[in-house]
N, C-alpha and C positions, 0 to 999 in steps of 0.2 A: 241834276243841278237845277236849283231855282234860278229864275231869270236874272235876279240881282246878285246871284252867287250864294251858295249854300253856307250855313254855319259850318265851320271846319269840324271834321270828325263825325258829321251826322251819319254817314254810311257806316263808319267803323263801329259805332255804338251797337249796331245790329249783331256784331260778332262778340262772343264772350271774351272776357279779358284773358282767360287762360289760353283759349284757342288763338287769339290774336298774338299773344306772346310767343307761341310756338311758331306762328307764321313769320313774324318779324325777325326771329332768330335766323331765318334763312336769308336775310338781307344784311350781311355783315358789313357792307361798306356804305350803308344808308347815310350815316352822318357825314362821311367823307364826300359823297356825291352831292349832298345838299349844300355843304360848305363850299364846294367847288363852284356850284351854280350861283350861290349868293355873293361870292367874293366881288364880282363885278357889277353888283346891283346899283352902285352909285357912280358908275362910269359916266363921263361927260359924253353926251350924244351930239352929233353934228346937225341936229334938228330939234325944234321945240314944239312942232305942231304935226299931228298925225291924222291923215284922212283914213277913216275906217270904211273899207269898200265892201260892206256887208249889212245885214239887218238882223233883227231878232236877238236870240240869246248870246251868240258869239260877239255880236257888235257891242252889246252891253258889257260883256266881260272885258273886251279889249279897251273899251272906254274907261272902265274902272281901273284897269292896269295902267293905262296912260296917266290918268289923274293921280294915281298913287305915286307916279314918278315925276309929277309936276309938269306934264306935257299937256298942251292944249289939244282938243279933239275936234274933228270935223266929221259929221255924219252925212250920209247920202240917203235919199229916199225916192222911191217912185211916188207919184201923186197919191196912189191908193194907201201908201204908208205914212202919210203926213202926220197922223195922230199916233203913230206907233211909239212904244217905249224907247226904242234905241234912238229916236230923234230927240227925245227929251233928256237923254243922258249925256249929250255932247255939248261942247262949247258953242258950236254953230252947226247948222245943217243946210245942205244944198240939195235941191231937187235935181235928179238926173233923168234924162229922157232918152228915148230910142225911137227910130223910125219903125221898128217892129212892134206889133201889138202885144198887149198883155202887161201885167204888173211885174213880171220877172225880167223882161227884156232890158229895162234900163240898168239893172245891176250887172248885166253882161255886156254892156256897150262900153268898150275900152276907151273910145274917144271921149265919151261923155264923162266917164269917171276921172280920166286924166285931166280933162278940162276943169272939173270941179276942184281937183287938188291944186291946180295952178291958180284958179280964181281965189281960193282960200289962202294961198301962200303956204300950203302944207309941204314940209320937207320930206315926208315919208308917207307911205301907204301900207296899211295892214289889211291883207285880203281875207282874214278869217278862214273859214272852210266853205267848200262849195263855190258856186259862182266862178270868179276868176282866180281862185287860189292856186290852181294848177295850170294856169295859162302862161306858157313861156312868152307868148306874144305880149301879154300884159306886163310881165316883169321887164321885158326888153323896152317897151314903150315908156315905162316909168324911168328907166335908166337914161333913155334918149332925152327925156325932159328934165334931167337932173333931180329926179325924185327917188328917194331910197325905197326900194321894195323890201318890206320886212318879210324875208323868206329867202329861198335859194335864188341864185342867178338864173337867167333865162336858159343858159346852156345846161345847167344842172337839171332844171325842170324838164327840158326836152329829153335829156338822157334818160332820166328815171321814168318818164312817161312812155317811153318806147320799151315795152316789156322784153323785146329781143335784145336790145342793147343793154338793158339792166341785167339780164341774165349773163351777158358777156362780162359786165363789170363785176358781178358776184364771183364768177369763175376766176377772173384775174385777181380778185381779192382773197382767193382761197376760201370762199364761202360755198358750201355744197349746194348744188342745184340738181334738179331732175333732168334726165335725158329728154331732149326735145328737138324741135326743128327751128329753122329760120322762118321767114315769111313764106306762107304757102298760098299759091294762086288758084289751085284747084284741088278737089278731093282726090283725084287721080295722082297728082304730084305728092300729096300727103301720104297716100298709101304706098307709093313707090319709095319715098324717103323712109317710111317706117320699116319696110321690108329690107331696104339696103343697110339700115343701121340696127337691125335686129331688136326693134322696140315692140314689145308685146302689147296687146290690148289688155286692159282698157287704157285709152288715152283721152285727153280732154282738149278740145279746141278752145282757144282763148283769143279775145280781141287784143291785138298787139298794143293798141293805144287806149285800152279800156280800164276798168276798175270798178270798185263798189259792188262786186258780185254779179255784174252784168256782162253779157257777151261771152258766155261759156257754155259749151255743149259736151256732154260725156258720150263717148263711143265705147260700147262694150262688145260689139260684133261688127264684122266688116260690112254687113248690109246697111249699117247705120251711118257709114262714113259720108256718103253723098248728101243725105238730108241734113245731117248734123253740121257739115261744113257750110252748106247754103244758109241754114238757119243762123249759125253763128256770124257769118259774114253780114247777113241782113241786119241783125240786131246791132252789130258793131257799127255799121254805117249809120243806122238810125240814131243810136244813143251817143256815139262819139264822133260822128262825121268822118270816120275813116274805117273802111271795111277790111283792113289788113288783119289777118289771123295767123297764128302759129299753133303748134300742139306740144303737149308735154305728156309724159307718163302720168298716170292717175294713181294717187295714193288712197288706198282703202282704209277707212277707220282712222284717219289722221286727226291730230289735234292742231288747232290754229292758235299760234302764239305770236304776239306782236310786242316789239321792244320800243319803248319811248326813248328818243335820243334828243340831245341838245348839242348844237355844234356852232363854233364861232367862225367857220369859213376858212380858218388858217390851220386846220389839222387838230385843233383842240376839240375833243368830243367826249361827252359823258353820257351815260345812259341812266334812266330813272326806272330801271327794271322792266317788268313785263306785265302783260295782261293776257289772260286766257279767254279767248273769244270763240270757243269751239261750239257753243250752243247757238245754232243758226236755223233760220227757216228760209228756204229758197235763197241760200247764200247771203242772207242778211243777218247781221249779228243781233241777238236778242238779249243774251246775258253775258256779262264780262266779269271775270274774277281777277283781282289783283291783291297780293302777289299770287301767281299760279302755284298750285300744289305740285311742285316739281323738285327733283333732286338738286341740291346746290351745285353739284358738278355739271349737270346738264344746263342749269341756268348760266353758269360761267361760260360754257362753250357757246351757247346761243348769243349771249350778250357780247362776248368777245367778237363774234362774227359780225354782229350789227355795227359795233364801233369801227371795226376794220373797214367794212364796206363804205361807211359814211366818210371816213378819213380819206378814202381814195377818190372821192368825187367833189372835193372842195365844197361840201354842203354847208349851208349857213341857215341857222334858225332851228326850229323844232320840227320833228318829223317822226315817222313810225316805220320800222323795218319789220316786215311780216314773214313768218316762217310756218312751215308745216312739220309736225313731229309724228313720225310713223311708228310710234311705240308708246308704251306706258310712260308717263312723265316721271315716274319714280325710278326709272332705269337711267343711271348716269351715263350709259353708253348709247342711249337711244339715237336712232338715225333722225336727222332733221334736214330740211332743205329750205332754201330761200324762195320766197314767193314774189314780193314786190316791196317798193318803198312808197309810202304816201308822203309826198314832199310838202307838208303843211301841218298845221295843228288839226287834230281829229276831234270829232264830237266826243269821243270817249276820254279825252284828256282829263276830265274831271275825276275819273276813277283813280288815275295815277296821283292826282292832287290829294285825294283823300288819304292815300296810304303813305305818301312821302312827306306831305306838308308843304310841298313846293307849289306855288301859284304859277 
């Protein structure tokens, strides 16, 4: 996506018309979903000014969206970003500061960002992605100050940010999950839990409060348990400020499928289909394909699970529900399992925009 927003269909033109036609036939409810999303586009909002708590591409995109809806925009910037494009694309801009050093710290300073919103008289804050977008504390602080956080409630962010509780939510929503553990305090405890519950190797240790492909360690033999547990705990503490870990069974040769959802917080949920993000390097996505080359029945099963899970947590806003598929995507009965929910807009949202036409 270009920073000012790409011309619509730019990516789609790279696919032949015949091939694209075959792909889009797999999306039978496309028009219905788009109409459902667009119906409320002119709804009256309880605010007329939005502070964008971010920088760069996503801040520019949010500013454009707000302006299309007739909303005033407030940007924030660290002093190093005073000349950045996102500062030029808003109605007004306020410098944010932090006692911590560096150009990133001001964007993570909840007090400074909330103070900027109050100073500008903004009735809402859009967090974008990264920075404070998955901070339950930030969402709660906005609510305490009478500012609408454009995204999930603090309680929902906290629930989905805890991978163990998110697994419990999925199970309660009849969404398949891998066998795994609660929080593990030692490698010895993990080994005993594994034996007691007949969970075979390989397993994977995961940061309970992590994400983004970090804080994970694969264990293929018992001699690796101790070192993998320590390494995972250390990275989790460094990257996420919390060293809690758990483990799950490990799927070999799985495909990574994520479903884009939109929810109104009152049980009204639609999906905008899926993206196949299986091509990765060191757990970081490199190539995404939308729509995925999958059987329509498998697509229905996965998207139904995504919608059901989101309905059961009073989710509000846009987000992504991620799954692993342990079989060929052309198999309508392929086994799949829930991984996690990203409770925010994702960098990859532009790919879904290209194939659905929904901004």
